[in-house]
N, C-alpha and C positions, 0 to 999 in steps of 0.2 A: 715355280714360285717358292715352294718350301725349301727346295735346294738353295735357292738364291738367299733366302733369309738365313739359313743355317750357315752358308759361307760367309755372309756378312758378320754375323755374330761370332763365328770363329775367328775372323780377321781382327774384329774389335778386341777380343779377349786375349788372343795368343800372338798378336803381332805388336812389335814396338817400333816406332818411328823416331828418327833422330835426323836433325838437319845436316846436310854435307857441309864440311868446312874446308876452305881453301887456305893453304899455308903460303903466305906471300913473304918472300925474302927481299925486303926493301928497307934499307936503314932509316930513311926519312920517315916512312910511314910507321915503322916500329918505334921510333923515337917519339913521334907525335902520340901514338896510342899509349905509351907508358907514361908520358908527361900528363896526359888527361886523366888516366887512371890514378896517378899520384895525387893529382890535384883533387879528385873525388874522395880519395882516401883521407886526405888532410882535412877536407870539408867534414867528412863523417866523424872523424875522431876529434878534430879541434872544435869545430862549430856545434855539431849535433850532440856529441857526447860530453865534451868538457865544458863548453860555454853554455849551451842551452839545456844541459842536463837531460838529454833525450831518453835516458834510461830510468827517469823518475816520474812518478805521478805527483801532482801538486794540489794543494788546497789553500783557499784564502781564509783569513782570520776574521773572526767576530770579537769585537773588543769594546771595552768601556773605559771611561776616563773620569777620574775624580781630581780635582784641584784645589789648592788652598794657598792663599796669600798671607804673608806676614810682614809687619813693619809699621812704623808710625811716622807722622810728619807734623811739623810745627809751622804755623803761619801767624803773621801779624799784619792784618790788613786794616788801615784806617784806625790804627790804635787798638783794634780787637784782636786778642790772642785766642788761638784755638789749636787744639791737638786732634789730628785726623787718624783714625784707625781703619782696620779693614771694613768694618761695617759702613764707613763713610765714603770710601773711594773705590770699592769694587762693585760692579753692576753686571749681572745680577749676583746675589750673594749665596747661591745654592751650591757652588763648587762645580759648574758645568764645564764642559770642554771648550766652550766659547764664552768669553767674558771680556769686560773693559776695566782697565786700571786707570782711574782718573789722575791726570798730571797737571791740569790747569783748568780755570773755570772763570766765568763772568757771572756775578750774583746780582740779582735785582730783588730787593726786599720790599715787602708791604705792597704788592700789587693788588688792586681790586677792580671790580667791574664798574667802570665810569667812563667819562669822555675826556679826551686829551688830544694834543696835537700830535701828528705823526713825527717820527724821527727825522730831523734835517739831515738826511744823508744824500741829498740831490737825486733821490729816486722818486720821491713823492711831493715834489714842489708844486705850488699853485700861485696864481696871481690874483685870482678872484673866485668867488663862490661858484662860478660856472665851471670851474675846473674840478669841483668836488661834488659829483653827482650823488644825491641822497640815496642811501640804500645799496650803493654799489661798493665793490672793494677792488683794489688793485692787487695784481700778482705779487708785486714787491711791498705791498702794505702789510699792516698788522691788525686791521679791524674794518668794520663797516663805516663808511663816511657818512657824516650827519649833514653835509651840504654846506658847511661853513669852511672858509679859508682863514686860518689863523695868521694874522699880519706879523706877529712877533717872530714867528718861525717860517713863514711863507710855506706852510704845509697844511694839508686838510686835517680838519678835526675828525676824530674817529671814535666809535664806541668799541672799547676793548679792555684788556688788563692794563691798567694804568698805574704808574708811568710806564711807557713803553721801554722795553730792554734796549740798551745801547751797547752793541757789540762791535762798534767800528774800530776799537783799539783792543788787541789781544794782549793780555798781560805778558810782559818780557822783562825779566826772567820769569819762567813759569812758577806759579804759586807752589806747586808741590815738586819741586826739583829734587827733593829728598827721595822721591820714589825710586831713584836709580839704585838705591840700596834695599829695596824691598826684595823679599825672597818668594819664589813660587815652588810649591811642592806638587809634583805630579804622580799620581798613582794609576797605573795602566795595567789591566788584565785582558788577556786575549785567550781564545780557544780555537783550535783547529778541529772542526767536527768530525771530518772524515778520518782523521788519525787519532782522535780522543786524546788530544794533548792540550793541557792548559798551562799557560805561563804568566808571570807577572814581571813587571820591570823591577820589582823588588827581588832580584836574583839572589842566589846562594850567598854571595860575599856581602850583600846589603843587609847587615844586621842592625840591631838597635844602637850599638856603640858606633858604628860607622856612620849611620845616618845622622847622629847627633852633631858630627863635626865636619862632615863632607860638604863640598860645594862643587857643583859641575865644572869640569874642566875637560875639554876634548882630549887632552894629552894625559893628564895626571889622574883624573877622576871621570872617565867616560860613562861609568854606570851610575853615578850619583843622581838621584831623582830630584834634587833641590837645586834651583837656578836663580841666580841674581838677575833682576830685571835689567840692570845696566848691561850685564854680559849678553842677555838675549838680543837686546837692541844692537849691540856691537857685532854679534855673530850674523845678524840678519843684514848687516851693511848700512844701517842707518846711524846718524849722529843723535846722541840721546837729547841734547838740549833743543835741537830742532824738532824732533818728534814729540818731545814733551810739551812744546809750546802749542802746536797745531793739532796733535794727534796722528795716529796712523794705525796700521794693521800689521801683525806679524803672525806667520804660521810656524808652529812648532811640529815638525814631522817625527813620529816615532815609528821607525822602520824595523820590521821583523823579517829577517831572511834566514830561514832555518832549514838546515839539512838534518833531517831526522834519522839519517843512516849513521850519523855520528852521535856522540853523547848528547844527552838532552841539555846538559849544562853549557853547551856551546850555543844554545838558542837564546841569544841575548839581543836587546834592543840597541839601535843606534839612532841618535838624535840629530836632527838637522833643523836649521833656522832660515826662514825665507821672509823677506820684506814683501808684503802683499799690496799695500796702498802707498803710492808715491814712488818716485825714483830718487834715490839719494844722490845720484850723479848730476842731477839737474837742479836748477835754481827754482824757487817758488813761483817766480814770474812766468815760467814756461809751462805751467800746469794750470788746467781749467778749474780743477777743484782739488784743493790741498787739505791733507790731513783727515781727521775723523772726529766728529763731534755730535752731540744730541743734547736735548733738553729734558730736564726733570724738575717738577714742581712739588713743593711741600705745602699742603693746604692747612689752614687753621681759621679760626673765628676770633675776631676781636671787636669788642663793642657791638656784638650781633651783626657784624659785617664779615662775610667770607673774604679772606685774604690768602695770598700765597707768596712764598719766596721762590722765585724762578732761578734755575742754574743752568747755564749754557755749559756743558762739560766737554772738555777736550781730553782725550785719553788714548791709550794704547789698547787696541783690540787684539786679543790673543786667541787664535784658533789652534786647538790641539788636534792634530790629524793623525790617525793610526793606519798604517799600512802593513799587513802581514801576509807572508807567502811561505808556506812549508812544502818541502819536497821529500819523497821517500821512494826507495827502489820498488819497481813493479815490472813484472815480466812482459806484460802486454805492450807498454810503450816501448820496451827495450827491443822486443821482436819487430814492432812496427818501424822503429828507426832503422834497424838492421835491413829489414826488407826494402824500405825506401832507398837505403844507400846502395844495395845491390842493383836495384833497378837503375839507378843514376849511372852505374858503370856502363850501361848500354850506350851512353852518350859517346864514349870513346869508339865504339864500333861504327856508330853513325858517321862520326866525323872521319874515320879512316876510310870508310866506304866511298864517302863523297871525294876524298882526295884521290882514291884509286880510280873511280870511275869517271871523274870529270877533270881532274887536274894534271895527272901524270901523263907523260908522252905515250906510254903503252897502255892507255885506258881501254882501247878496243880489245886488247889481248885479255886484260883482266875482266872485261864484260863477258867475253866468251867462256872464260874459265869459271865465273860465278853463276852465270844464268844458263839454264837449259831451255830453249825456246820450244814451245809446244807445236807451233806451226811446222818447224823443220822435222820434228819427230813424226808428225802425222805423214808428211811427204816421204819420210824414210821408210815408214812402215808400208806405205802403199807401193813404193818401188821394190821393196823387198819381197812383198807378196807377188808382185808381177813376175819378178825374176824367178821365184819358186814355182810358180804356174808354168812359166816357159820351160824351166828345167824339167818338170814332170812330163810335159808334152813331148819334149825332145827324148826323154827316156823311154817314153811309150812308143815313139816311132822306132827307136833302135831295137826294142825288144821284138816289135812286129817284124822288122827287118831281118833280125837274127833267126826268128822263127821260120820265115819263108825263104831266106837266103843266109846261110851261116856266114858269120863275119869273124874275122881274126880277133883274137883277144885284145891285141894292143889297141884297137880302135875304141873299144868300150872303155878300157882303162884310161885312154886319153881323154874321154869325155868326163869321166869321174874326177880326174885331176883338174879339168877345167871348172867343174862344179865347185870343188873345194877351194879354188883359188879366186872365186868371185868375191870382190869387196865393193862396198858402197860408202861414199862420202857425201856429206851434205855441206856444200860451200855457201 
């Protein structure tokens, strides 16, 4: 047992095994093998290393956004003049990354809690008091029904903020069409925690003198952080007069793709503009819900009665979205990519073996060259051992014969020649 263990350990430490290789001289198989290897090499170099940057590790950005609108608008509605500034048309006014710029509105002044008829919009019609169940409300209504049907309007009487808002007609042209010339300033800061890199969209070339005069242009001023609202709408694919009338939503994407193996100055943002609500290629009649709007009320007290001014606001919702990805060389992903590529080279061997063993006319010959069958080896060993035993018995008989009856030397020599010329083949 001890000798067996010693021999096993000796074989393990002092022997080296290598697979047997068969060199096949076949043009078709050789061309297939080289083409596959060339394709794998192109995949590793072109896709893994050049396109996917498989030799680099990556980190995503953590960012913040600050926004500021500038611009004024003038309106004259029913003889009333008014100037609108940032505090009037931006909601909310904290400079968030998501905000609404008002471009149109419907205003209802002097609403108070009382009873009044529903809006005659053909959604809340009635012919008698039975159609207006007291204490109930309709999904399309504006308040609780009192149980009365108003004959002058053929609508139910309700308890609500009266008079009821009339939004059946949207002002056209929009009241704040001058919003097209508003400007938006975006300040964005990002950090890549893994690489300890901090960047801002106010890059090295954006100084105080530059920012006072620049206006974003994708060709001439691609790094300017000041945008004209009309240009934002145009870049997103919308028509400003249409979106200003009913409202909509636009996404501004700030995309950071940074290769930190290069100079940090080359880590700069790229701006993209995308229409989010509505399809500018389709008419309004084809859409179930058009535009973007919400309501806002300003409350006050007049003659000890609480009142409010209600505004239905149509506007452009802007969402500033930041996406950041940085890459830097790292030996671990590099070795991983190389190792996986070397493994893929084995595909060529598998394909060529399938061609050799199953498709070529001489496939049986290649099988015999490639594989060494265990069953044939066992039979070979048994036959060889039997031949050796037979030879030993025959040699013993000759020696006994020579001892008892001397035999000429040529007889023994002939037997030895016979022994050495014995061969075994396994068919």
